[in-house]
N, C-alpha and C positions, 0 to 999 in steps of 0.2 A: 605552730601549724605550718609555717614555711619552713623549708629546709633545703639543704644543697643537694644538687644531683650528682655532680661529678667534680671532684677536687683535683688540684695539681698534683701530679706524682701518683695518682690512684689509678690503677688499671681499670679500664672499663668492664672487664670480664674477669670474674673472680677465679683464682687458682690456688690450689693447695689448702693446707690446714692452717688454722690460726689459733690464738690463745682461748683458753677454755671459756672465759667470760663471753666471748663473741661467737663461740663454736655453733651453737644451735642455729642461730640466725644464718651464719656463713654457710653452714652445711645445707640448710634449706635452700639458699641461693645457689649453691653448686648444683643442686638437683634441678631446680626450675631453669638455670642457665643451660643445662644439657638438654632438657626437654624443649626449651625455647628455640635453640639453634639447630638441633638435629631432629627433632620430632619425637614420636612415641618410643618408649623403651620399657624393658622389663625391669623389675626391682634388682635383679642380678646384674643386668647391664649398667644400672645406675651405680651399684656398688663398686663394680670394676672401674668404670670411668672417673668417679669421684675419689676413689681410695677409701671410702668409708665402709664400715662393716654392714653385712646384710641387716643386722638387728637395728642399727641406727637408720638405715635407708627405709626399712619397713615401717619404723616408728614415724619418720618424717612423711612418708608417703600417706600414711593414715591421717596425719594432721592435715596435710593438704587436701585429701579427699573430703575431710569434714569441713574445710573452709571453702570448698567448691572450686578450687584452683586447678585441680586435675581430676580426671575421671579414668576409670578402667575401661579399656577397649577391647578386652578378650584376647585371644591367642593370636599370634602372627600367622599369616596365610601359609608360610612354608612349613612343611612337615618336619618334625624332630622325633628322635627317639625318646620315649619317656613321656612324662607329663609336660605338656607345653606350658611355657610361662604366660603370665597375663601382662599384657602391655598397659602402660599408663601414659596419658598425655595431657597437655594443658587444655583447659577449657577456655578457649579464647574469648568467649561471650560471658564468662563468669562475672565480669565487671567491665566497666567502660571507662575511658579517659576523655576528658575534655581538652581540646587543643585549640590554641589561639595563635594566629599569625598576624603580627602587627607591622609587618614590613613592607606591605603594599602601598602604592602611591596615594590612593584615594579611598580605600576600604580596609576595615579590620575583618578578617576572615576567621571562622571558627569551624570546628567539627567535633561530633562525637565519634570516638574510634574505639574498636575492640583492641584486645591485647596483641593481635597480630598486625596491627597497624592499618586495618581496613576501615574505610569511612562508613559509619552507620547513618549519620545525619549531618547536615551542614547548615550554616547560617552566616550571615555577614551584615554589616552595618557600614553606611557611608561615613567616612571620617569627616569629610567636608571641611578639611583644613584645620580640625579640632587640635588644640594644643593644651599643655598643662593639665589642670584638673578636669577640663572638659574631656580630654582624650582618655584620661583614666576612667572617668565616668562611663564612657562608652565601652571600654574594655570590660569593666565590671558587669555592665548590663548584658553584653554578649555572652559572658561566661555563665551568668544566671540563666539566660535563656537556654543555652545548651544543656545545663545541668537539669533543668526542669524537663527537657525533651528526652533525656536518656532513660531507657526502659530498664536499666540495671543499676546496681550500686556504682557510684563513681569513685574510682581509686584516687583520683587527683585531677589537678588542672595543670597543664604544661603550657608556657607561653614563650614564644620567640619574639624578641623586642629588638628594635634597632638600638644602637648605642652601646655604651659600656655598662655592663651589669655585674654586680659583685655576687659573692656566693651566699648572700642572704636574699637574693631577688630584688635589691635595690637598683634601680636605673640610675647610675652615677651621673651620665651625661648622654643625652639623645637630643641634639639640637633641632632636628627636624620636627620632633614632637613637643619641644619645649619642656623636657623633663631633665631635672638637674637634682640628684639625690632624691628621687621619687621612689617610695616604698611600694612598688607595683605589687609584689607578692603579698605584702601585708594588707593592702587594699582589698585585694580580690579574695584572700583568705577570709578577711573579716566579713566580707558580704556573702560568702557561700558556706562558710564553716567547713572547708575542705583543704587538704594539703595542696600548696601551690608551688610550682618550680618554674623560675624564670631564667632565661639565658639569652645571651645575644643571638640574634636571628642566624648569623652565619655559623656559629658554634652549634646551633640547633640543627642547621642543614648538615653539618659535618657529622653529627650524631646520627641523623637519619640515613646518611650514606653508610655509616659503619654498622648500624643495626639492621637496616631493611634494605639498603640500596645495593648490595652485593659488592661493596668496595673490597679490593684485594688487600692482602697483608702489605705492610710497608707504609711509608710516610704518605699521609692524605692531606691535600690542601683543598678546601671547598670554598670557592669565591661565590658570594651572595650578591647579587645585583638586583636592587629593587629601588625604593625610596632613597636608599643610600647604597654604599658599598662597603663590604667587609669580608673578612676570611676566617674560616675555621680551621684549626690544624690539629690533627691527630698523629702523634709519633710514638711508635712502639706501644700502641695500645692505651696512650694517655691523651686526653683532650687537654690542650694547653690553654691556660688562662693568662699567664704572664704577670709581671709586676703591675699592680693597680688594676688588674682584671682587664687590661687593654691589649692583650695579644690579638693579632689579626686586624687591627684598626687600620688597615692599608688604604682605606678610603680617604684618609686625611694625610696621606703621604703626598708631597708636592710632585706632580707629574708635569707641570708647565710653569716656568718661572714667571711668565706674563699671562697667566690664565685668568679665568673668571673668578669672581668672588665666591667664597663657599659659605655655608651656613655655620661653619666652625669659627668664622671670623678671619681666615687666611684667604689666600688666592691660589689658584692653579692646583688644587687638590685633584687626585684621581677621581673622586666623587663628581667633580664638575664636568668630567668627560664622560663618565660611564654610567652614573645613576640614571635609572629609567627616563625621568622627566627631562633631564638635561640632554640625554642622547636622542630621545625622540624629537626634541625641539631642533636639534642641530641636523638631524636627518630630514626634517620638513623643509629646512632651508637649503639643503645640499643639492647641487646639480647631479652628483654621482653618489648614490646612496652606498653602493658596494665599495666605492674607493674610500668613503668616510668610515665605514665599519672596518675595513682593512687597516686603515690608519690608526683607528682607536685600538684595534687588537694589537698592532705592533707596539703602541705606546704601552699598553697594559702588559705585554711580554717583557718590555724593558723594566717595568716596575717589579715583576714577579721574578725575573731571572735571579737576583741575589738571594731571594728567599728559597727558591727552588734548589739552587746551587749550594747554599749553606746548610740546608736540612736534608738534602738528598731525598727530596719528595718523589714518591713513586707515581702518584696519581694526582692530577689537577682536575677538579670537577667544577664546571660552571653552571651555576643556578640562577634562574631568572626567565624572562621572556625569550623563548627559543628563536622568535623571528629576529631577535637582535643578537643573541649570543652564538647561535649555531650558524655554520657557514663561513662567510668571509672573515668575521671577527675571530672565530675559534681557530681557523686555519692560519690567520696571522700571529696569533699567540703561539701556536705550535712552531711555526717556522722561526719566529723570533727567539723563542727559548732554545731551540736546537741550535741556533747560531750563537748564542750567548753563553750557554752552559756546557761545561766539558762532557765528552761523549759518555763517559762512565755513568753520568747521571741521565742525560738527555736520551740515550739510546733505549732506555728502559721506561721512559716517561710516557704516561698515557694521558692525553688531554681529551676530555669528553664533556657532554652535557649530562645532567642528572637523569637517572632512570626513573626518578620519582615525580618528574614533571613539576607542576604548579603546587602540588601538595607537599613539596620536600620540607617546608618549615612545619606544617601541621604534623606530618609523620614524625619528624625529629622531636617535636614538643610532646607527642605520646611516648617517644623514647625517653625523654627527660623523666616522666613520671614513672615508667617502668623501672629505670635505673634507680631512681630515688625511693620508691616504695617496695619494689620487689628485688632490686638488686641485679637485674637482668639487662643485657644489652646485646 
């Protein structure tokens, strides 16, 4: 029931033709991808953009009409000579997706979402410091509640979790939740009977920006600041997982040699400076909040500079509480990066906060399911 959403080296968006045994599913994905990204199109347009024959396109569109995934929308508004084509488009409410965001400090948040990434319903539970099996039980109950509240067939469940998550949905290590080798996808799938896709919350946020957030082409680094700190990286259309599924775990890079103890057992990790509970506590004790945010942003820029320079990242997106990340902290990150990275990279670098706001992980979790179940992103 559980399955991988995006693998290393696999482009997030399908291109071209494949082997015969995979052809039908792949060709259907090509059509859905076009309709998802660009909107309604005629069968002739779909044939031209996909490189498939009109007969194949007509057959696949008929299949998707029967499944309720697409609908006929009539002729386009502009006049044409001869018989006008019939447009087809995705039915965004044909089914729903349940999304969970487990990255917040004291709550687990969830939503029922349509295929366009719009929230249909919401629910949340207080985590109250729950760890281990207690935290799993809370996530399972939240997922069940949202499945029951969906008024459509549920395509699957997507979960953004802190920590290192492998391609089977097992949380290998999430110190803040007390999860070590926890089969989160398996537990939720067993309780709901639905496909479940789990990924690190920063990777999920990166997928959200890639799918719904208007991210530009080029290298994308999404920094997720919540209960912990992590990064998601998309390079040349590929979401990076890295060896042992630990790509982007910059929250546990040492930022201060004489810093505070971290949940991972080390001291001075970036997470001890930037994670929301830690940063808010430091701000509460500070004489000058703006200066503290600027100093934190400068230190973050120092940590990120080698990554941005080595990977030639085009966009850096900060996700988390805007009152912390936007303003003095973001400005200091930008200034530090431009000072520390060569001009050919820094001149074209955009540093911004997420257009998706507080829902970035929920939206990305929906994207996990769309990619895994329909092959679109």
